[in-house]
Structure formats: C-alpha cells, structure tokens
N, C-alpha and C positions, 0 to 999 in steps of 0.2 A: 522546549515548550513550543517554539514557533513551528517546529516540525509536526508536533501533535495537532496544532490548530490547522495547519495546511492539510494534514491527512483527513481531518474531520470535514473541512470544506470540500475536499476532493470527493469524499463519500457522498456528501450532499449533492454535488453536481451529478454524480453517477445516478443517484436515486431519482433526481428530478428529470433525467433524460437529456441533460445538457452535455453529457460526456458519455462515451461508450467504452466498454471494456473489451479489449482484444482477448479472444480465447485462442491461445497458442501454447504449444508444449513448453514446459519449463523444467528446470532442474530443481526438484524438491529439496535436495540436499543443500544446494547453494542458498535457497530461500530460507531454510532453517538456520543456516549459519548467519545469514544477514540479519534475521530477526533476533537471534540470540545476541549478536553484537550490539544491536540497537538497545536491547533490554539491559545489557550490562553497563551501559553508560549512565 
C-alpha cells in the first residue's frame, strides 16, 4: 500500500513539473517481468 501511495505522489511531482523524467532506452522485457512480479504480490 505504501508503494502505491509513493507512486501516486511521484506521478503528482512529475505532472507539477517538480520532477523530470529521463528518456533513455530500456529493456521492455525486464519492465514487463518487474510489473508482473509486483502485480502478483
């Protein structure tokens, strides 16, 4: 639950311009696996 709240707060910071998002290449397969693992918990 705390992780969800932190993610929402992080998105609010990004949208308000207080935080920037780096645009760099990433491994979509690893991202999928990480998201899947989080959702399985």
